[in-house]
C-alpha positions, 0 to 999 in steps of 0.5 A: 207055370201055376200059381203057388199058394198063400205060402210062396215067399213071392207073395210074402213081402215081409218074408222076402225081405227077411230071405234077402237080408239074410242072404246078403248078411251071409255074403258079407259075412263070407268075405270078411270073417277072417279079419273079424274081431270076437265082438264083431263075429259076436255080433254078427252071430247074433243078428244071424239068430235075430233074422232066422227068428224073424223068418221063422216068426214070418213063415209060420204067421203066414200070408200078410194080413191073415190071421191063422189064430 
């Protein structure tokens, strides 16, 4: 299989870690959502939004150590 360019998530550790954290969080929510309080749901939603923002930032910043200015 040919090697992908610098945008590949396997080459971008921060992006890979954030995506793994998002998947873990969603899996935990899937298991626990029925028993969650309103406050827990609110916190879970805030965390999802934060992770989405961090993933977007990481994905659009380019590879680690590269300045896209």
